[in-house]
Each structure stands twice: as C-alpha cells, then as structure tokens.
C-alpha positions as CSV (number, residue, x, y, z in Angstrom):
1,X,-54.0,66.5,42.5
2,X,-53.3,63.4,40.4
3,X,-55.4,60.4,41.3
4,X,-53.6,57.3,42.5
5,X,-53.3,55.7,39.0
6,X,-51.9,59.1,37.5
7,X,-49.6,59.5,40.5
8,X,-48.1,55.9,40.0
9,X,-47.7,56.5,36.3
10,X,-46.0,59.7,37.0
11,X,-43.6,57.9,39.4
12,X,-43.0,55.0,36.9
13,X,-42.1,57.7,34.1
14,X,-39.7,59.4,36.3
15,X,-38.1,55.9,37.4
16,X,-37.9,55.1,33.5
17,X,-35.8,58.2,33.0
18,X,-33.1,57.2,35.6
19,X,-32.3,54.0,33.6
20,X,-29.5,53.6,31.1
21,X,-30.3,49.9,30.3
22,X,-32.2,48.9,27.1
23,X,-35.9,49.6,27.3
24,X,-36.9,46.0,27.2
25,X,-34.9,45.3,30.3
26,X,-36.4,48.4,32.0
27,X,-39.8,47.5,31.3
28,X,-39.4,44.1,32.8
29,X,-37.9,45.4,35.9
30,X,-40.4,48.0,36.7
31,X,-43.8,46.5,35.5
32,X,-44.7,44.7,38.8
33,X,-43.5,47.3,41.2
34,X,-46.0,48.9,43.6
35,X,-45.9,52.7,44.7
36,X,-43.6,52.1,47.7
37,X,-41.2,50.2,45.7
38,X,-41.2,52.9,43.0
39,X,-40.5,55.7,45.5
40,X,-37.6,53.5,47.1
41,X,-36.1,52.9,43.6
42,X,-36.1,56.7,42.9
43,X,-34.6,57.4,46.2
44,X,-31.9,54.8,45.5
45,X,-31.5,56.3,42.0
46,X,-30.8,59.8,43.5
47,X,-28.3,58.5,45.8
48,X,-26.6,56.5,42.9
49,X,-26.5,59.7,40.9
50,X,-24.7,61.6,43.7
51,X,-22.2,58.8,44.1
52,X,-21.7,58.6,40.4
53,X,-20.9,62.3,40.2
54,X,-18.6,61.9,43.2
55,X,-16.7,59.0,41.5
56,X,-16.5,61.0,38.2
57,X,-15.0,64.1,40.0
58,X,-12.4,61.7,41.7
59,X,-11.6,60.0,38.3
60,X,-10.9,63.4,36.7
61,X,-8.7,64.6,39.5
62,X,-6.7,61.5,39.6
63,X,-6.3,61.2,35.6
64,X,-5.3,64.9,35.6
65,X,-2.4,64.0,38.0
66,X,-1.4,60.8,36.4
67,X,2.1,60.4,35.0
68,X,2.9,57.6,32.5
69,X,6.1,55.8,33.2
70,X,7.5,52.6,31.4
71,X,6.2,50.4,34.0
72,X,2.7,51.8,33.9
73,X,2.8,51.5,30.2
74,X,3.7,47.9,30.3
75,X,0.9,47.3,32.9
76,X,-1.6,48.8,30.5
77,X,-0.3,46.9,27.4
78,X,-0.7,43.6,29.3
79,X,-4.0,44.6,30.7
80,X,-5.2,45.5,27.3
81,X,-4.1,42.2,25.8
82,X,-5.5,40.1,28.7
83,X,-8.9,41.8,28.4
84,X,-8.8,41.1,24.7
85,X,-9.0,37.4,25.4
86,X,-11.7,37.8,28.2
87,X,-14.0,39.5,25.6
88,X,-13.1,36.8,23.2
89,X,-14.7,34.3,25.4
90,X,-17.9,36.3,25.5
91,X,-17.9,36.8,21.8
92,X,-17.4,33.1,21.2
93,X,-20.5,32.5,23.5
94,X,-22.6,34.9,21.5
95,X,-21.6,33.3,18.2
96,X,-22.4,29.8,19.6
97,X,-25.8,30.8,20.7
98,X,-26.5,32.6,17.4
99,X,-25.7,29.6,15.4
100,X,-27.7,27.4,17.8
101,X,-30.8,29.7,17.5
102,X,-30.5,29.8,13.7
103,X,-30.6,25.9,13.8
104,X,-33.6,25.9,15.9
105,X,-35.4,28.5,13.8
106,X,-34.4,26.4,10.6
107,X,-36.1,23.5,12.3
108,X,-39.3,25.3,12.7
109,X,-39.0,26.7,16.1
110,X,-40.6,30.2,15.8
111,X,-39.5,31.2,19.2
112,X,-36.2,32.3,17.7
113,X,-37.6,34.5,15.0
114,X,-36.6,37.5,17.0
115,X,-34.0,37.7,19.8
116,X,-31.3,39.7,21.4
117,X,-28.0,38.3,22.9
118,X,-26.1,40.7,25.1
119,X,-22.9,40.2,27.3
120,X,-22.3,42.1,30.4
121,X,-19.0,42.6,32.4
122,X,-18.1,43.9,35.9
123,X,-15.2,43.9,38.0
124,X,-14.7,42.2,41.3
125,X,-12.2,43.9,43.7
126,X,-9.6,42.0,45.8
127,X,-10.7,40.8,49.2
128,X,-8.7,41.7,52.5
129,X,-8.2,45.3,51.7
130,X,-8.2,48.1,54.5
131,X,-11.8,49.2,55.3
132,X,-11.6,52.5,53.7
133,X,-10.1,51.2,50.4
134,X,-12.6,48.2,50.4
135,X,-15.4,50.8,50.6
136,X,-14.1,52.7,47.7
137,X,-13.7,49.6,45.5
138,X,-17.2,48.5,46.5
139,X,-18.5,51.9,45.3
140,X,-16.5,51.7,42.2
141,X,-17.7,48.1,41.3
142,X,-21.2,48.8,42.2
143,X,-21.4,51.8,39.8
144,X,-19.5,50.1,36.9
145,X,-21.2,47.7,34.5
146,X,-20.0,47.3,30.9
147,X,-21.8,45.8,27.8
148,X,-19.7,43.4,25.8
149,X,-20.2,41.8,22.4
150,X,-23.8,41.4,21.4
151,X,-26.3,40.5,18.6
152,X,-29.9,41.1,17.8
153,X,-31.9,40.1,14.9
154,X,-34.1,43.2,14.8
155,X,-31.1,45.8,14.3
156,X,-30.9,44.3,10.7
157,X,-27.0,44.0,10.7
158,X,-25.0,40.8,10.6
159,X,-22.7,39.9,13.6
160,X,-19.5,41.6,13.1
161,X,-16.1,39.7,13.4
162,X,-14.3,39.8,16.8
163,X,-11.7,42.2,15.3
164,X,-14.4,44.6,14.0
165,X,-16.1,44.4,17.4
166,X,-12.9,45.2,19.4
167,X,-11.3,47.9,17.1
168,X,-14.4,49.7,15.7
169,X,-13.6,50.6,12.3
170,X,-9.9,49.2,12.6
171,X,-8.5,52.0,14.6
172,X,-6.8,52.0,18.1
173,X,-8.9,53.7,20.9
174,X,-6.1,56.0,22.1
175,X,-8.8,58.5,23.3
176,X,-9.2,60.0,26.8
177,X,-7.7,59.0,29.1
178,X,-5.3,57.2,26.8
179,X,-4.4,60.2,24.6
180,X,-1.0,60.8,25.9
181,X,2.0,60.9,23.7
182,X,3.7,58.1,25.6
183,X,1.0,55.8,24.4
184,X,1.5,56.5,20.7
185,X,2.0,53.2,18.8
186,X,0.0,51.3,21.5
187,X,-3.2,49.7,20.0
188,X,-5.9,49.7,22.6
189,X,-9.3,48.0,22.0
190,X,-12.6,49.6,22.2
191,X,-13.5,48.0,25.5
192,X,-10.7,49.6,27.2
193,X,-12.2,53.0,26.1
194,X,-15.5,51.9,27.3
195,X,-14.3,50.9,30.9
196,X,-12.1,53.8,31.6
197,X,-14.0,56.6,29.6
198,X,-17.8,55.9,29.0
199,X,-18.4,54.7,32.6
200,X,-16.8,57.7,34.5
201,X,-15.7,55.7,37.4
202,X,-12.3,53.9,37.3
203,X,-9.4,56.1,37.0
204,X,-5.8,55.4,35.5
205,X,-4.5,54.8,39.1
206,X,-7.3,52.2,39.6
207,X,-6.2,50.5,36.4
208,X,-2.8,50.1,37.8
209,X,-4.2,48.0,40.7
210,X,-6.7,46.0,38.5
211,X,-6.2,42.6,37.3
212,X,-7.9,41.2,34.1
213,X,-8.8,37.8,35.7
214,X,-11.1,39.7,38.2
215,X,-13.5,40.6,35.5
216,X,-16.7,38.5,35.5
217,X,-19.2,38.3,32.5
218,X,-22.7,36.9,31.9
219,X,-24.9,36.4,28.8
220,X,-28.4,37.9,28.7
221,X,-31.0,36.5,26.2
222,X,-34.2,38.0,25.4
223,X,-36.5,36.1,23.0
224,X,-38.9,38.7,21.5
225,X,-42.5,37.9,20.7
226,X,-43.9,41.0,19.1
227,X,-47.5,42.0,18.5
228,X,-48.8,42.5,15.0
229,X,-48.7,46.2,15.2
230,X,-45.1,46.1,16.1
231,X,-43.9,44.4,13.0
C-alpha cells in the first residue's frame, strides 16, 4: 500500500492527465490542492468526460442530419465574418501587450524576458430559454473554451500577422463540419473550424442559433522566471 505522500502524488499525476490546458496553468491550479480536493477534482473530471462524450454524440447526430439551405449559408457567412472582427479585437490586445512588454524589457525590466500572452474565448447563451433548453446550453457553454490569438517568447517564432493567424497557411478551413459542396467558395477562418470541430460540442444546428456578439474573451498573461537548469 502506498504511503500518504505517494498516494497524493499518484492522485496528482492522475489529475494532471485529465487536463488539456498548458502545463504551466495546470501546475498553478493543482499545486496547493489537498487530497480531498484532488479526489473531488478527479470525480468532477470523470463526470465532465461523460458529459463531453454525450455532447460529442449529439453533435455528430445533428451534423449528420443537417441540410444546408441558402438562409443557413447566409447565417454562416455573417457569423464567420463577425467572429473575424471579435478575434481581431483579441489579436490587437495581444499585439499591444507585446509591444508594451518589449518597451519595458528595453528599459531594463527583466521581468519581461520570458512571457506568454494567451487569449481565451467562450460563448454565453441567451437568457430566458425554456428550462430544458437552458440546461443544454449550460452544458455546451461549460464544456466549450477556445484559445484565440497568442504569443510566447519561448517558442522562438515571431508574432504572425492577423491574417496568418486566422487563415493558417492562407487557406480556407472548409473542413468538417464545413466540408459540404454547398459551401464551396466560402472562405472560413481557422477559429470557425476550432469552435465547431476541435471542441466536439456545438453542432451546426447550434450554430444557426448562436450570435457572435455573445462571445466573451479574456487575456491570460504569464511572466516566466525560469531556473538556471531550465535555460
């Protein structure tokens, strides 16, 4: 039988494997958890996994039955264009912070030698929905978080232009679930693909009910102070 220290480390290792966020964020979250909190977090993670699987099955089922009409294609076009500008807001903030940090570093502030700037998006559903529909949207929103434009000094690459960030190698993201012949000629940016593919939650039917102005975003800044052995 493992001793209490080994048991806690085993639980911590199990909890780490349930996270999809960057390692620095995970370490910050779990470092002060006691054993009871770790067990609780593992239980919640298992419940979240079951919910995620349920939402993914629902997404697949709805997408398989979805039929594109001229009205739905127009909604997609407007939604795609509006989200382009929401993500531009986040990109401009990342760029502003990067320029500010470089000025601070040039002035001798070594706190800004190594840093990461990330933006995070999520959707807020409408109020006043019927109870069952509201519960579904609560689940969808709780299980859906999207990373937006970002920059980090340690990855060694410069901040890409906004267009490069959105179109990834200058091509449209008409991949699942947007790989229908009816959408040929429509230029979709990467974050549409991210929201409706990578996250395995929102279906195309959900997209038809969503409003770009209901997306929120925030900036996460990490100032990194590395030990000598990490450099």
